[in-house]
TORBALUM-530776 format. One line per 5 residues: number of its first residue (from 1); their letters; for each residue x, y, z of C-alpha. Coordinates in pm, 1 decimal. Layout:
<atoms>
NUM	A	X:Y:Z; ...
</atoms>
This chain:
<atoms>
1	MYDVI	8265.8:8906.2:10555.0; 8611.5:8855.8:10407.9; 8853.9:8575.3:10487.9; 9159.5:8801.4:10461.4; 9223.7:9173.6:10429.1
6	VYGAT	9569.9:9291.5:10325.3; 9625.2:9619.2:10510.6; 9895.3:9836.4:10355.6; 9839.9:9707.2:10002.8; 9951.1:10032.6:9840.9
11	GFTGA	10298.9:9990.8:9989.2; 10570.0:9794.5:9809.5; 10554.8:9479.0:10021.9; 10178.8:9498.1:10074.2; 10126.1:9505.0:9698.0
16	LVAEY	10349.5:9197.9:9663.2; 10135.0:9017.3:9920.2; 9821.5:9107.6:9723.0; 9984.7:8999.4:9399.0; 10085.4:8665.7:9549.3
21	LNNAY	9735.4:8598.4:9682.3; 9589.0:8679.8:9343.0; 9838.1:8464.9:9150.9; 9818.7:8171.1:9390.1; 9452.9:8174.8:9493.5
26	GSDGD	9279.3:8398.9:9241.4; 9011.1:8662.4:9262.3; 8710.9:8440.6:9199.4; 8788.0:8127.2:9399.6; 8712.7:8010.7:9751.9
31	LRWAI	8927.8:8279.2:9915.7; 8730.8:8595.3:9985.1; 8979.7:8876.2:10024.4; 9026.2:9249.9:10006.1; 9298.2:9512.6:10007.3
36	AGRSA	9301.1:9804.7:10247.7; 9467.0:10141.3:10288.9; 9395.8:10513.1:10303.3; 9327.8:10585.4:9935.0; 9054.2:10418.2:9731.8
41	ARLKE	9211.4:10542.3:9408.3; 9552.2:10394.4:9490.1; 9395.9:10066.5:9603.5; 9205.1:10038.1:9276.0; 9530.0:10104.4:9088.6
46	VRTRI	9698.3:9820.7:9278.5; 9405.6:9588.3:9208.2; 9428.5:9664.6:8837.3; 9807.2:9635.7:8828.4; 9812.0:9288.0:8985.3
51	GASEK	9536.4:9166.2:8752.1; 9275.5:9104.2:9023.4; 8905.5:9123.3:8950.2; 8663.7:9361.7:9118.1; 8563.6:9076.7:9348.8
56	VGIVI	8873.8:9172.3:9548.0; 8727.2:9430.2:9782.2; 8850.0:9781.6:9857.4; 8852.2:9877.8:10227.1; 8944.4:10223.3:10353.7
61	ADASA	9139.6:10217.4:10679.8; 9387.4:10456.4:10836.2; 9623.1:10402.0:11130.4; 9539.6:10752.9:11253.0; 9165.8:10669.9:11265.7
66	PESLR	9117.9:10380.1:11512.3; 8747.3:10350.8:11432.7; 8831.8:10266.1:11070.7; 9062.8:9990.3:11195.8; 8790.5:9848.5:11419.8
71	TMAAR	8548.2:9851.1:11126.8; 8802.9:9673.5:10908.7; 8877.8:9409.0:11173.0; 8505.9:9339.9:11212.1; 8472.5:9269.3:10838.6
76	TRAVI	8726.2:8987.7:10813.0; 8847.3:8666.3:10970.6; 9213.2:8770.5:10942.6; 9422.4:9080.0:10878.1; 9762.2:9077.9:10711.0
81	TTVGP	9938.7:9403.1:10794.5; 10253.7:9543.0:10637.3; 10207.4:9891.5:10785.6; 10510.4:9982.2:10996.0; 10709.7:10084.2:11182.2
86	YQFYG	10474.2:9898.5:11412.6; 10584.0:10096.9:11717.2; 10429.3:10399.4:11544.4; 10128.4:10247.1:11369.0; 10070.5:9896.2:11499.8
91	EPLLL	9897.3:9912.6:11837.4; 9549.2:10039.3:11731.8; 9512.1:9762.1:11474.1; 9640.6:9498.5:11714.9; 9382.9:9603.5:11970.5
96	ACIEN	9106.5:9621.2:11707.4; 9177.4:9260.5:11607.0; 9174.9:9140.5:11968.5; 8845.9:9317.7:12037.2; 8686.7:9169.8:11722.8
101	NTDYV	8828.7:8815.4:11762.8; 9013.2:8858.5:11432.8; 9335.2:8677.3:11348.6; 9637.9:8899.8:11282.5; 9975.0:8841.4:11114.7
106	DLCGE	10250.8:9094.2:11052.0; 10614.1:9142.8:10950.1; 10726.0:9294.4:11277.7; 11087.0:9271.1:11385.2; 11065.7:9548.3:11645.4
111	VGWMS	11130.5:9347.1:11959.8; 11085.8:9639.8:12197.0; 10734.8:9701.8:12066.6; 10653.6:9331.3:12056.5; 10762.2:9295.8:12418.4
116	EMIER	10540.8:9587.5:12519.3; 10241.0:9443.1:12332.6; 10285.3:9100.7:12491.3; 10288.2:9253.0:12838.5; 10003.6:9495.1:12765.0
121	YGEQA	9767.4:9270.3:12568.1; 9883.5:8911.5:12619.6; 9611.4:8822.6:12870.2; 9341.2:9004.7:12675.0; 9441.0:8824.0:12355.0
126	AASDA	9440.4:8487.7:12534.1; 9088.5:8556.5:12660.1; 8970.9:8634.8:12305.9; 8950.1:8423.1:11992.2; 9211.8:8636.1:11814.6
131	RIVFS	9534.7:8458.4:11721.4; 9805.1:8726.7:11698.5; 10123.4:8613.3:11522.8; 10414.8:8854.7:11494.5; 10718.7:8818.3:11265.9
136	CGFDS	10573.9:8616.2:10976.9; 10831.6:8718.7:10716.6; 11203.1:8648.1:10675.1; 11223.0:8759.6:11032.0; 11146.2:8517.6:11173.7
141	VPFDL	10969.1:8230.4:10992.8; 11265.6:8040.2:10839.9; 11468.5:8068.4:11160.0; 11186.2:7989.8:11400.7; 11072.0:7692.3:11192.0
146	GVFTL	11431.2:7586.5:11125.8; 11497.9:7542.5:11497.6; 11156.2:7381.1:11545.4; 11221.5:7126.9:11267.9; 11571.8:7046.4:11392.1
151	QQLAQ	11438.7:6990.5:11744.6; 11178.3:6751.5:11607.0; 11454.9:6563.2:11427.4; 11650.8:6538.6:11751.9; 11346.5:6400.1:11932.8
156	AHSGQ	11305.2:6138.1:11660.4; 11673.6:6040.2:11688.7; 11719.2:6033.3:12064.5; 11398.2:6131.4:12239.6; 11579.1:6436.1:12381.4
161	PLTAV	11591.8:6801.5:12272.7; 11904.7:6979.7:12159.8; 12019.6:7205.6:12440.5; 12210.7:7428.5:12196.3; 12150.1:7515.6:11831.6
166	GGRVR	12340.8:7740.9:11595.1; 12152.6:7911.6:11311.8; 12391.4:7992.2:11027.9; 12330.8:8199.6:10715.7; 12528.1:7995.6:10466.3
171	DAKGE	12437.5:8205.8:10164.8; 12181.8:8468.2:10066.3; 12111.6:8715.3:9789.1; 11868.4:9000.8:9835.8; 11814.9:9345.7:9978.0
176	LSGGT	11677.9:9472.6:10306.7; 11341.0:9634.7:10249.7; 11288.4:10005.2:10309.1; 11029.7:9916.2:10571.8; 11275.9:9691.8:10754.0
181	IASGI	11535.7:9968.4:10751.5; 11284.0:10223.4:10878.3; 11177.4:9989.5:11158.1; 11537.6:9921.6:11252.6; 11620.9:10291.4:11271.9
186	ATFET	11303.3:10361.7:11470.3; 11401.0:10089.0:11717.1; 11754.7:10230.6:11744.2; 11625.8:10582.3:11811.3; 11369.7:10470.5:12070.3
191	AARDE	11625.1:10254.2:12251.1; 11870.4:10546.2:12259.1; 11630.5:10766.9:12453.9; 11432.5:10507.1:12651.6; 11627.3:10290.8:12898.5
196	VYRQR	11343.1:10043.6:12953.5; 11297.5:10000.0:12580.2; 11672.3:9948.9:12536.3; 11668.8:9675.9:12798.8; 11389.3:9502.9:12610.9
201	VENPF	11594.9:9509.9:12291.2; 11906.4:9374.9:12462.9; 11743.5:9105.4:12679.1; 11746.1:8770.5:12492.0; 11428.8:8669.1:12679.3
206	SLVPG	11237.8:8996.5:12648.3; 10952.6:8819.3:12465.9; 10911.7:8572.9:12754.5; 10790.5:8787.6:13046.0; 10914.0:8670.2:13384.2
211	FTGAP	11161.6:8414.4:13246.2; 11541.2:8424.2:13249.3; 11718.9:8137.6:13079.1; 12078.8:8030.8:13042.5; 12346.8:8279.6:12933.2
216	QPDDS	12344.4:8299.4:12553.3; 12641.3:8272.7:12313.4; 12818.6:8591.9:12207.6; 12716.7:8668.8:11849.5; 12870.8:9015.3:11829.8
221	AAKYD	13222.9:8920.6:11715.1; 13387.4:8698.9:11456.2; 13459.9:8345.2:11574.9; 13536.7:7996.8:11444.6; 13255.0:7739.8:11453.5
226	ANIAS	13409.2:7393.3:11470.1; 13072.7:7221.1:11416.8; 13061.2:7348.9:11058.5; 13432.7:7415.9:10999.9; 13372.3:7780.0:10914.4
231	WVAPF	13432.3:8125.6:11049.7; 13112.5:8311.8:11134.7; 13026.6:8680.5:11164.3; 12744.8:8887.4:11320.1; 12409.7:8863.7:11138.5
236	EMATI	12186.4:9172.1:11142.1; 11857.4:8987.9:11200.0; 11983.2:8779.4:11493.6; 11863.0:9025.6:11755.7; 11506.3:8966.2:11632.7
241	NTKNV	11508.4:8597.7:11544.3; 11678.4:8470.2:11858.5; 11413.0:8631.0:12078.3; 11130.8:8478.3:11875.4; 11293.9:8136.0:11901.1
246	HRSNA	11312.4:8167.6:12279.5; 10946.3:8272.4:12290.2; 10853.1:7969.8:12078.3; 11037.4:7747.5:12323.2; 10842.3:7897.0:12613.2
251	LLGHA	10505.2:7875.2:12435.6; 10578.6:7510.3:12355.9; 10623.6:7438.4:12725.4; 11002.7:7475.0:12706.6; 11017.5:7179.8:12469.2
256	YGQDF	11380.0:7271.8:12389.2; 11467.3:7289.2:12759.9; 11480.2:7577.0:13007.1; 11856.8:7605.1:12957.3; 11833.5:7616.7:12576.2
261	RYDEM	12103.9:7823.6:12402.7; 12069.6:7966.7:12053.3; 12267.6:8203.6:11835.6; 12261.8:8317.2:11472.3; 12558.6:8417.8:11262.1
266	AMTGD	12665.1:8437.4:10897.6; 12914.1:8184.9:10756.9; 13221.9:8328.9:10586.7; 13427.7:8016.7:10510.7; 13727.5:7833.9:10649.7
271	GKAGQ	14092.9:7937.5:10657.6; 14249.7:8281.7:10656.3; 14014.4:8417.4:10393.0; 13710.3:8320.3:10600.5; 13865.4:8471.8:10909.9
276	RKAKA	13940.7:8801.8:10733.9; 13587.7:8821.1:10594.1; 13428.7:8749.3:10932.8; 13639.6:9013.0:11104.7; 13563.5:9266.1:10830.4
281	IAARV	13188.4:9208.5:10871.5; 13214.8:9243.9:11248.6; 13408.4:9570.2:11207.3; 13150.3:9700.9:10960.9; 12868.9:9621.4:11204.4
286	RLTEK	13046.2:9813.6:11481.4; 13106.4:10107.0:11247.8; 12741.3:10110.2:11137.9; 12629.0:10121.6:11500.4; 12859.2:10418.0:11564.7
291	VLAIK	12731.6:10601.6:11255.6; 12367.2:10540.8:11348.4; 12434.0:10679.0:11694.6; 12510.7:11020.0:11538.7; 12182.6:11179.4:11435.9
296	PLRTL	12311.2:11398.5:11147.5; 12485.9:11098.5:10990.4; 12177.0:10881.0:11046.7; 11960.7:11141.0:10874.6; 12205.8:11168.1:10584.1
301	LQKTV	12203.4:10790.3:10533.8; 11824.3:10781.7:10534.4; 11803.6:11056.7:10274.0; 12080.1:10949.8:10037.7; 12170.3:10580.4:10070.1
306	LAKPG	11918.4:10359.8:10243.8; 11602.1:10231.3:10078.2; 11292.9:10419.3:10187.7; 10958.1:10264.8:10289.2; 10762.0:10183.4:9975.5
311	EGPSR	11074.4:10122.4:9769.3; 11208.8:9786.5:9660.2; 11404.4:9594.4:9396.5; 11285.3:9504.4:9048.9; 11110.1:9176.2:8975.2
316	AKRDA	11426.5:9046.4:8808.1; 11627.9:9112.1:9123.1; 11360.3:8957.9:9343.6; 11346.1:8646.0:9126.7; 11725.6:8616.4:9131.1
321	GYYDL	11736.2:8623.0:9510.6; 11749.0:8327.6:9748.1; 11867.5:8221.1:10092.7; 12031.0:7911.6:10234.4; 12022.0:7865.9:10612.1
326	LFVGT	12190.0:7592.3:10814.9; 12080.9:7485.6:11164.6; 12319.2:7265.5:11361.9; 12298.4:7109.1:11706.4; 12455.8:6824.7:11904.2
331	TQAGD	12252.2:6566.1:12091.6; 12328.7:6462.1:12447.7; 12473.7:6142.4:12299.9; 12720.1:6349.3:12097.6; 12558.6:6315.6:11755.4
336	TLAIC	12553.6:6626.9:11536.6; 12230.5:6696.5:11349.2; 12167.0:6959.1:11084.2; 11894.9:7082.6:10852.4; 11898.6:7332.5:10568.0
341	VHGDE	11618.2:7581.5:10509.4; 11628.3:7710.1:10152.4; 11412.7:7983.5:9997.6; 11386.6:8030.8:9621.8; 11334.1:8410.9:9612.3
346	DPGYG	11495.3:8710.7:9772.4; 11433.3:8703.6:10147.7; 11302.1:9055.1:10211.5; 11038.3:9077.4:9939.3; 10950.5:8774.9:9723.3
351	STSKM	10985.7:8507.8:9990.0; 10853.3:8730.1:10267.1; 10530.8:8808.1:10078.0; 10469.3:8435.4:10035.0; 10547.3:8350.1:10396.9
356	LSESA	10319.6:8623.8:10528.2; 10031.4:8516.8:10304.6; 10066.2:8146.7:10382.2; 10085.7:8217.0:10755.5; 9745.0:8383.9:10742.9
361	LCLLW	9599.5:8102.0:10534.6; 9747.4:7843.7:10771.0; 9553.4:8000.1:11057.5; 9233.7:8017.6:10854.2; 9237.7:7684.2:10675.3
366	DLPSR	9467.2:7453.6:10871.1; 9382.5:7574.5:11223.2; 9027.3:7707.3:11200.6; 8927.1:7569.4:11541.2; 9013.0:7768.7:11851.9
371	KALPG	9042.1:7433.8:12030.9; 9336.9:7352.2:11803.8; 9488.4:7697.4:11851.7; 9329.1:7933.7:12104.6; 9357.0:8309.0:12112.3
376	GIWTP	9682.3:8467.2:12225.1; 10001.7:8629.5:12105.1; 10197.7:8359.9:11928.2; 10510.6:8293.8:11725.6; 10500.0:8114.2:11387.8
381	AAAMG	10654.0:7790.2:11518.4; 10447.6:7770.1:11836.6; 10123.0:7856.5:11658.3; 10154.4:7662.2:11334.8; 10463.7:7437.8:11348.5
386	DKLVR	10442.7:7140.6:11111.2; 10135.7:7278.0:10937.6; 10317.7:7591.8:10830.3; 10627.6:7392.1:10731.0; 10409.6:7179.3:10504.1
391	RLTEH	10227.9:7480.2:10358.0; 10552.7:7666.4:10284.4; 10701.9:7357.2:10123.0; 10396.6:7300.3:9904.1; 10324.5:7660.7:9805.7
396	AGITF	10605.4:7902.5:9888.0; 10925.7:7754.8:9746.0; 11083.0:7687.9:10085.9; 11241.0:7353.0:10170.4; 11347.0:7193.8:10499.5
401	TEEAV	11608.3:6925.8:10437.2; 11820.1:6715.0:10673.1; 12194.2:6739.0:10605.2; 12505.4:6550.7:10709.7; 12765.1:6766.2:10886.9
</atoms>
């Protein structure tokens, strides 16, 4: 029996997850782990390339062969999966983990699929011992935990939650992964032909079945944010992260309030220059949406410009990456509170591989008892909260720091 199996280890991000586990926790220590995929030869090549010993197991599993996924899930306490788009390949593994009481973490940012899985398997997961945690990478760990940490700070200051929080990308350097791009395009195409799916993508509370909260701020156009004295522009991951934050709020018993409002945008600076930059980003986002709506142009972009699944930046580029996120809210007494979440590697690859790995280990080592965290479909903040914040701070190069605004 393994502690963790990394499924999709022959892919670019999956191999980074395996490399991180090997570098941080070794091949011969207390962590019993394996790598999984369709090809034994390619898995052995990955194991050799990352410098792992033969004690790291090789498991053959294929998304098109559900029995192999059930066998894999039965051999481990937790599965880390990087195999997407999840709307194409994710459901059989999700179900296999639920049926085998196996913990599951992924990188999913496909809110339509996540919404479907919550409605289809939420009760079954809750009745099992499987803890299912979606979105354990850049979308949405730093944002979900950023809001969670800021709300805890507000409670310590005033005993009341913040009814509105703004998540702001102050600075970042990195590239979107090929897998993220493929998932985004798959979501766009499914939403274009499926009205129900499109409604799931557009509904800010689509991950909270049966709940409708307060109207949310408009994050689709450039605007001036007086709380931080900066213009802000649309942020491409907001459509994913905001929904996970609202689900966390619900899973935490609406600890942020049932009328909680949250938006995410990218900071562009003050003055005319900041305004021009914000408007240019908003215009580019609108243009990209129009281009993606035209299938021949979408196909051309996929073939010639966009990164493909399995591709990624060099180690030098990953090491040079970083992100700096600001979360700001105002208490009912009128005090403004803020925290910064900073990551020391590029968001889509280096930092994501660490966050995904540490999320699985947090479930296994910090929350081993089902009394502490029962089965169900969770978010990172609602499932692991302070424990994951501490683990990321100690092991993953991510800091959570209070700031004056």
